[in-house]
Legacy VTK file of the C-alpha trace (Angstrom):
# vtk DataFile Version 3.0
C-alpha trace
ASCII
DATASET POLYDATA
POINTS 297 float
-70.514 -48.917 86.342
-67.637 -46.407 86.574
-64.024 -47.559 86.222
-61.398 -45.713 88.295
-57.779 -46.337 87.289
-55.020 -45.652 89.795
-57.663 -46.133 92.467
-55.299 -47.000 95.328
-53.622 -43.573 95.531
-54.919 -40.700 97.641
-56.708 -39.160 94.637
-58.260 -42.463 93.609
-59.483 -43.247 97.109
-60.967 -39.766 97.468
-62.836 -40.098 94.155
-64.103 -43.581 95.048
-65.303 -42.268 98.408
-67.125 -39.354 96.751
-68.756 -41.572 94.123
-69.883 -44.165 96.650
-71.464 -41.315 98.591
-73.537 -40.537 95.489
-74.624 -44.168 95.084
-72.432 -44.957 92.056
-71.258 -48.477 91.212
-67.447 -48.576 91.099
-64.878 -50.840 89.491
-61.437 -49.961 90.831
-58.157 -50.843 89.118
-55.165 -51.207 91.450
-51.580 -52.336 90.891
-50.994 -54.610 93.902
-53.106 -57.314 95.527
-52.680 -55.772 98.982
-54.573 -52.706 97.721
-57.774 -54.646 97.047
-59.202 -54.804 100.561
-58.949 -51.053 101.322
-60.903 -50.266 98.138
-63.527 -52.860 98.975
-63.860 -51.326 102.426
-64.449 -47.928 100.779
-67.379 -49.439 98.874
-66.004 -50.369 95.431
-68.172 -53.180 94.032
-65.311 -54.644 91.988
-61.544 -54.336 92.421
-59.163 -55.550 89.723
-55.410 -55.968 90.019
-53.366 -55.122 86.929
-50.915 -52.894 85.105
-52.310 -49.949 83.147
-49.482 -50.290 80.637
-50.841 -53.680 79.498
-53.517 -53.397 76.833
-55.117 -56.733 77.724
-55.556 -55.548 81.310
-57.211 -52.343 80.198
-59.433 -54.127 77.682
-60.726 -56.323 80.485
-61.095 -53.439 82.940
-63.021 -51.262 80.465
-65.554 -53.909 79.470
-69.091 -53.033 80.505
-68.336 -49.663 82.072
-70.289 -46.529 81.209
-67.664 -44.026 82.359
-63.947 -44.128 83.053
-61.935 -41.857 85.350
-58.244 -42.112 84.503
-55.641 -41.281 87.133
-52.091 -42.053 86.072
-49.581 -43.087 88.770
-48.052 -39.899 90.145
-44.964 -38.595 88.335
-44.788 -41.613 86.021
-42.256 -41.380 83.176
-44.715 -43.572 81.222
-47.671 -41.192 81.515
-48.121 -40.723 77.759
-47.778 -44.438 77.005
-50.223 -45.315 79.782
-52.649 -42.631 78.661
-52.686 -43.950 75.100
-53.280 -47.525 76.269
-56.154 -46.523 78.563
-57.769 -44.214 75.994
-57.511 -46.772 73.193
-58.964 -49.525 75.388
-61.846 -47.233 76.383
-62.558 -46.462 72.748
-62.574 -50.155 71.821
-64.913 -50.941 74.721
-67.351 -48.201 73.730
-66.994 -46.210 76.957
-69.541 -43.396 76.855
-67.602 -40.839 78.921
-63.845 -40.613 79.523
-62.736 -38.269 82.316
-59.026 -37.528 82.559
-57.367 -36.372 85.755
-54.832 -33.929 84.325
-53.147 -30.994 86.068
-53.467 -27.227 86.279
-51.546 -25.569 83.426
-50.360 -28.653 81.540
-49.099 -26.236 78.847
-45.943 -25.544 80.882
-43.198 -27.420 79.047
-40.684 -26.520 81.779
-42.433 -29.071 84.030
-42.085 -32.450 82.273
-44.926 -34.203 84.097
-47.280 -31.351 83.148
-46.158 -31.516 79.527
-46.804 -35.278 79.391
-50.350 -34.698 80.574
-50.866 -32.196 77.766
-49.814 -34.853 75.276
-52.348 -37.259 76.824
-55.013 -34.586 76.476
-54.080 -34.261 72.805
-54.481 -38.016 72.276
-57.846 -37.866 74.009
-58.995 -35.103 71.621
-58.034 -37.292 68.677
-59.685 -40.446 70.047
-63.246 -39.401 69.277
-64.312 -40.324 72.822
-66.763 -38.074 74.671
-64.439 -36.577 77.293
-64.050 -34.222 80.220
-60.648 -33.052 81.458
-60.104 -31.968 85.048
-57.042 -29.840 85.822
-56.546 -29.597 89.597
-54.101 -27.324 91.373
-51.675 -28.621 93.999
-53.459 -30.270 96.921
-53.603 -28.816 100.395
-53.012 -32.400 101.533
-49.432 -32.206 100.205
-48.343 -30.400 103.369
-49.041 -33.571 105.355
-45.784 -35.068 104.078
-44.047 -32.716 106.516
-46.693 -32.793 109.242
-44.447 -34.264 111.963
-41.925 -31.476 111.489
-44.698 -28.881 111.591
-46.339 -30.227 114.747
-43.291 -31.457 116.666
-40.710 -28.815 115.742
-42.701 -25.834 114.453
-40.932 -25.937 111.083
-42.709 -25.951 107.718
-40.076 -26.885 105.131
-40.449 -26.336 101.389
-37.876 -26.913 98.609
-38.293 -23.391 97.199
-38.237 -19.824 98.502
-40.654 -19.173 101.344
-41.984 -16.157 99.426
-43.255 -18.488 96.668
-46.966 -17.913 96.088
-49.097 -20.979 95.400
-52.792 -21.657 95.032
-53.882 -24.912 96.692
-57.090 -26.906 96.459
-58.608 -29.342 98.926
-58.559 -32.882 97.508
-62.053 -33.397 98.935
-63.325 -30.617 96.662
-61.549 -32.141 93.672
-63.083 -35.544 94.412
-66.548 -34.033 94.814
-66.184 -32.226 91.489
-65.039 -35.449 89.815
-68.047 -37.309 91.201
-70.380 -34.590 89.930
-68.851 -34.711 86.455
-69.058 -38.506 86.354
-72.683 -38.723 87.492
-74.185 -35.832 85.523
-74.687 -35.784 81.772
-73.789 -32.182 80.989
-69.978 -32.090 81.093
-68.824 -33.804 77.918
-66.373 -31.769 75.882
-65.374 -29.589 78.846
-61.979 -28.752 80.347
-62.257 -27.564 83.943
-59.607 -25.878 86.079
-60.053 -26.966 89.689
-58.339 -24.319 91.786
-58.891 -22.904 95.253
-59.751 -19.300 96.016
-56.544 -18.386 97.888
-53.014 -17.685 96.671
-50.642 -17.886 99.625
-46.952 -17.276 100.159
-45.376 -20.045 102.195
-44.873 -17.611 105.052
-48.643 -17.079 105.054
-49.167 -20.854 105.126
-46.932 -20.969 108.217
-48.922 -18.176 109.858
-52.178 -20.088 109.386
-50.578 -23.247 110.762
-49.356 -21.278 113.775
-52.837 -19.981 114.576
-54.526 -23.368 114.181
-51.890 -25.288 116.133
-51.518 -22.697 118.840
-47.737 -22.641 118.489
-45.212 -20.801 116.361
-44.554 -22.403 112.967
-41.810 -20.969 110.747
-41.453 -21.518 107.005
-37.969 -22.586 105.944
-36.412 -23.296 102.558
-34.981 -26.794 102.461
-31.831 -27.014 100.291
-32.475 -29.079 97.196
-29.645 -31.515 97.929
-31.203 -32.268 101.332
-34.637 -32.726 99.751
-33.138 -34.945 97.021
-31.349 -37.190 99.514
-34.583 -37.743 101.419
-36.574 -38.263 98.215
-34.187 -40.941 96.968
-34.297 -42.641 100.364
-38.082 -42.644 99.965
-37.841 -44.473 96.643
-38.074 -41.717 94.019
-36.075 -42.287 90.838
-34.184 -40.036 88.458
-37.219 -38.974 86.410
-39.214 -38.020 89.492
-36.280 -36.153 91.061
-35.542 -34.213 87.871
-39.198 -33.398 87.185
-39.915 -32.278 90.730
-36.739 -30.209 90.801
-37.807 -28.398 87.655
-41.270 -27.910 89.134
-39.813 -26.372 92.302
-37.705 -23.956 90.245
-40.745 -22.994 88.177
-42.833 -22.417 91.310
-40.126 -20.243 92.831
-39.755 -18.111 89.740
-43.381 -17.716 88.650
-45.668 -18.992 91.413
-48.531 -21.337 90.528
-52.279 -20.788 90.818
-55.525 -20.763 88.888
-59.050 -19.367 89.049
-61.639 -20.790 91.449
-64.763 -19.835 89.485
-65.146 -23.202 87.745
-64.781 -25.218 90.919
-67.236 -22.905 92.691
-69.755 -23.479 89.883
-69.363 -27.253 89.993
-69.644 -27.460 93.775
-72.404 -24.878 94.121
-70.389 -23.254 96.914
-67.010 -21.656 97.530
-64.035 -24.034 97.543
-62.537 -24.845 100.915
-59.890 -22.517 102.349
-56.608 -23.563 103.912
-57.464 -22.723 107.512
-60.581 -24.903 107.325
-58.516 -27.749 105.891
-55.985 -27.528 108.730
-58.716 -27.403 111.365
-60.378 -30.468 109.816
-57.093 -32.386 109.827
-56.565 -31.547 113.486
-60.107 -32.723 114.262
-59.620 -35.997 112.380
-56.304 -36.633 114.101
-57.893 -36.129 117.513
-60.682 -38.568 116.623
-58.560 -41.191 114.832
-54.847 -40.443 114.293
-54.215 -43.699 112.378
-57.349 -43.350 110.263
-56.398 -39.810 109.265
-52.920 -40.958 108.237
-54.328 -43.766 106.080
-56.849 -41.417 104.491
-54.306 -38.980 103.125
-51.138 -41.017 102.507
LINES 1 298
297 0 1 2 3 4 5 6 7 8 9 10 11 12 13 14 15 16 17 18 19 20 21 22 23 24 25 26 27 28 29 30 31 32 33 34 35 36 37 38 39 40 41 42 43 44 45 46 47 48 49 50 51 52 53 54 55 56 57 58 59 60 61 62 63 64 65 66 67 68 69 70 71 72 73 74 75 76 77 78 79 80 81 82 83 84 85 86 87 88 89 90 91 92 93 94 95 96 97 98 99 100 101 102 103 104 105 106 107 108 109 110 111 112 113 114 115 116 117 118 119 120 121 122 123 124 125 126 127 128 129 130 131 132 133 134 135 136 137 138 139 140 141 142 143 144 145 146 147 148 149 150 151 152 153 154 155 156 157 158 159 160 161 162 163 164 165 166 167 168 169 170 171 172 173 174 175 176 177 178 179 180 181 182 183 184 185 186 187 188 189 190 191 192 193 194 195 196 197 198 199 200 201 202 203 204 205 206 207 208 209 210 211 212 213 214 215 216 217 218 219 220 221 222 223 224 225 226 227 228 229 230 231 232 233 234 235 236 237 238 239 240 241 242 243 244 245 246 247 248 249 250 251 252 253 254 255 256 257 258 259 260 261 262 263 264 265 266 267 268 269 270 271 272 273 274 275 276 277 278 279 280 281 282 283 284 285 286 287 288 289 290 291 292 293 294 295 296
């Protein structure tokens, strides 16, 4: 049995889907009762509802599992606290393999949510648990937040300069790599960067979108105050706004990418490229627009 924390998010669902495809037995931990049925429909054998910050919840969730894949809620100000609770519960339960979903370049103190993940990694080192750490780059799927603007208006908006160069990775590749690590016995003690093979300026992203959509798409910088107003309307709080703002400034100044060799080795093939991702999204939307939306939200 493999426990997946944070299983209701897009990363969690992708990892559950990949593990079920490999015949693994899954226990999924979700935060809300309404999230149970979608995980059961994906093939999770057990779905628990609970709060990762509560030690009793994690003690119960970790009982009887061989491996644990920990995904913290995105941009949580409590990431370090949650990480310590989950790691300590796994140690008490005798979990044989703890896999942590970290982030590419957690060493960057200028991005608070990256720095918190580094502190969780440090606690994992000190726990004595057999571990693997996965450090994925930004997902290609992140562009879907602005998909309506791209398709309907031909505008790809980003909250940093359009010349900013980023390396993106397909979440499907990340999930496949996670499933491989969780179902093979040769990855304990490893830290793996999971990065794609392309580094693209946002203008280049717009060019690829234009070709795939068959219409002109222009990259535009969205002023931060406009982005912030929309983010707050969408429910983001002060910590998330501040952390994302600092991340955008870091991206703009330095870019953000990694090396694809490790992901290529894990997958046994080259990681997916952005044009293939866009073409797949367009195919899925033609087949089932609602299903595609639910898959990547």
